[in-house]
N, C-alpha and C positions, 0 to 999 in steps of 0.2 A: 844486546850484550849476551855473550854465550856463557852459560854457567857450566862449570866442569861437572862431568858425570861422576858423582861421588855417592857412596853408600851411607845410609843411616844405620848405624849399629848401636844396640842398646838404647835406642830412642833419640840419639843425637849423632851429629857428624863427628866421628872420632879421627881427626886428622892431626898429624904432628905439626907443632908450631916452632919456628926457629927461636931458640932461647934468647937470641941477641936482639930481637925486635922489641920495640916499645908497644905493647899490646893495646894500651889506651890510645896512643897516638894513631895506631893502625885502624882501630875501630872508628875513630873520628874521621880519618881519611876516607875509609870505605863508605862510611855513612854519607859524607858530603858528595862523594863521587856517584853514589847510587840514588840520591834524593831519598834517603831513609830517615826515619825518626825512631828514637828509642823511648818507649814508654815503660816506666818501672813502678812497681807497687812499693808502698812503704815497708813491706816485709822483706824486701831484698837486702842483701848485704850492703854495707856503707859504700864500698867501692863501686858497686853497680848503680846505686842511687846517684852517686856523684858524676857518673858518666852519662846518665840519662838526660834526654831533652826535657822530659817532664816526669815528675814523681808525684804520685797521688794515691788516693783511695779508689775504690771501685767506681764510685759515681764520677769523680773528676777524670779518671782514665777513660770512662765511657764517653764523657763529654768531649774530651780531647780527640778520641778516635773519630767521633762523629764530625768534627770540624777540620781534620787534617786533610791536606792535599798531597801528602807524601806518597811517593810511588811504593815505598816499602815501609811497613810498620814492624819493627822488631819488638816483641812484647816480652819484657823481663818480668814475668809473673807466672801464673798457672794457666792451665789449658782453657778453662771456661772464660778467663779474661781475654785470651787471644781469640776465642770464638766470638765473644761479644764485639771485639774490635772488627773482626771480619764481617759480622752482621751489619755494623754501622758504617763500615768503609769497604763495601764489596769490590770496589775497583782497585783497591790497594792489595799488594801481596803482603799477607800477614805471616810472620815467622815467629816461631817459639824455639828457644835454644835447646830444649829437652822435652820430648813428647811425654816423658814420664812425670812431668811436673803437673800432677793432677790436683785433686782437692778432696779431702775426706768428707766434707760437707756435701759437695756435689755428688760424690759416690753414694752417699746415704739416701739418695732419692732416685732409684732406678725408674726409667721411663714406664715400663709396663705396669709396675706396681702403682706408680703415681697416677697413670691414666685411669686405672680402675678406681682408685680413690676419688678422683675428680668425677668420674661417671656415677659414683655412688652418692654424690652430693650435687645433683644437676642444677639446683637453685642457688649455688654459691659462686661468688666472684673469686677467681683464683689470683692471689698475689704470691709471686715467687721471688725469692732472693736472687740476686745476680749470680750467687754462688751455685749455679745449676748449669746443666748441659744445655746446648742449643736446642736439643730435642724437648726438654722440659719447658723451655721458653715458648715453644710452638703451641702448647696447651695452657698457656698462662695469659691472663687478662692484663695484668699490670706487673711489670718487673719492679724490683726495689733494691736498694742497698741499705747498709746499716745507717748511713747518713740520712736517707729520706724515708725509710720505712714507716716511722712513727707519723711524720706529717702527711704521708700519702694515706695512711689508714684514717687519720683524723679528718682528711678532706672528703671522706666518703660519708654518706648518711649513716646515722647511728644504728639504724635497723638493717643495714646491709649485711647479709650473710657472707662470711669470708672464709676461704681456705687459705691458710698461711703456710708456706713451705720454703725451705726444708728445715730451718733451724728452730728447734723447739724452745731454746732458751730465749732467743730474740722474740719469738712469738709470744711466749709467756710474759716477757717483760712488757710488750705492747699491750697485751690483755690487762696486765696489772695496772698500768698507768692510765689506760683509757676506759677501763671498766667494760670492755668488750668481751665477747666470748667467741673469738675466732677458733675454728677447728684447725688444729696444728698437726703438721706432718712430723713424725718422730725422727728427725735428723739432728746432727750436731757436728761441730768442728772439733777435731782431735786436740788442737792447740788450746782452745778456750775451755774445753771440758776438763782439762788436766791440772788446772791451777789448784794448789793446796791451800785450803782455808787455814789450816793449822800453821803452815809455814809463813803465810802472809801475816797472821796475827803475831807470830814470833818476830817477824821483821818490824812490825809496828812497834813492838816493845823496844827494839834496837834504835828505831827512828821515830820517836814519839810525836814529833811535829810533822812527819810526812803525811801527805794526803794520799789515800788509796783511790786510784782511778781505774775503771774497768770498762771493758767492751761488753755490750749487751748480749753477746754470744756466750759469755761466762755463765756458770750455773748460778741459781738464785742466791745461795749463801754468800757467794763472792759479791754479788750485786748489793746485797743488804748491808755489807760492811763498808761499801764504797762511799766516798765523799762526792764522787761524780761518775756518772755512767754516760758513755757516748761512743760514737763511731771512732774509727782511727783518726780521721781528720778532726773530729770534735775534741778528742783527747789532746791532740797536738795544740789546737787553738786554746783550749782551757789552760794548758801549762804556760802558754805565752801571756795570757791575760790575768791569771790568778796570782795572788800575792804570796802564796807559799813558796818555800825554797826547796822543798824535798817532796818527791812523789814516788809512790810504789805503783808501778804500772802493770796492770793485769791485761795484757794483750801480747801479741807476737813481738818479740824483742827488737825487730828491725826498726820500729818507729822511734826507738830511743835515739837513733842517729839524728833524725830531724829535730827531735826535742832538744838535744844537746847543742845542735847548730843554732837553733832559734833562741835558746836560753842558756848560754854557756856558763853562767854563774850559778845555775840551779843544779840540784842533784837528782838523778833519775835512777831508780832501782827496779830491775826487772823482777816482777813477781815470780816466785818459784813454782814449778809444777810438783806433783806428788812424787815423781821419780825422776831425778835428774842428777847428773854429775857436774854439769856446767853452771847450775844455779839459775838458768833462764829457760824460757820456753820458746823454741823455734819451730817454725813450720818446715817439716822435712822436705815437702814438695817445693816450697819457695826456694829453699837453699840448694836445690839441684842446679839452679842457674848459676853459671860462673862466667867470668870474663873470657876464658878460653872458648867456651861453648858459644858465647855471643860473637866472638871473632869469626869462628868457623861458620856460624849461621849466616852472618852478613856476607862473608866471602863466597860461600857456595849457595846461598839463598835456600837453605834447607835446615830443618824441617819446615814445611809450609802447612798452614792451617787451611784446609779446603772444606767448604760446606756446599751442599746442594742448593741450588737457587730457590727451590721450594721451601727448604728449611729456613733460609735467610729471610725470605718474604714473610713467612708465618711468625718467626721468632722476633722479627723487627717490630711488629705491631706492639708487643708488650714492652719492649725497650723504649720505643717512641713515646708510648703513653707515659712511661716513667719520666722521660726527659721533658715531656710537655707539662706534666704536673709540677716537676721540679722547677722549671722555668717560671711557671705561674706563681709558685710559692717563693720564688727568689732564693732557691737553695743552691 
């Protein structure tokens, strides 16, 4: 199949689309024609989640990428997720609709600085969050996600010295509940750092029966007032099985779409950030992905995520170790 010679401008294919076409129908047609699969994160917009072949958190998306035989993986997420897919499916062409869809947490852990940090602690095992670049994963012993970080740490000997990177809030949470003393890299996610304790408490007065649920990337004060703390997937599962009818949700607002679909009779309120005009907290990078960009990406097969074979080989070891432990623990 010949792909048209198109330019990537501003990080994505900027091509005009006929206003008369049904863009969802066209995406599905091209996807079938090219043996492509669309993987989307929970933080994408509802219309993107609904068109995806699979929607999940970082762990589930990694597992799906590892098992797919699709010729093309279109990743509706951020760059490190597409890199992870390429590492796990090197024979597939991995596409991301916008190269600018980065991650503040991944950006908070530059390779050169982290390499020095690791070298300064030569007797420590390195556990790095999946929210890191492929380069960081090459100097990581075990990769993890918010779903499996705690059980992975718990699976290790209590006297094991550990570097945990890059999220300081998740690392602090694990230290607090396990009694460990992992050395933490000082990184954070801009979405989860910005929730307002004061505004959440005001919401609680308005919805006194609502349970506060939060992601462990949130700061400690938010965690301490929460009725439940868990990964994105864990928060979704909790709202499905818990008996409450109202929830104040302190994580990226995209997950509310799946919560409402799963429990349409329940009420879900997005926890507000410190500064916001919309009353919710969105990941600016996740929201760069649009249906139009997905259409152009599938049509022209650009932008493509390309990694050196050596990087893939080295980075895959830490991800494989994560998947191995997760399978063993039935996560």
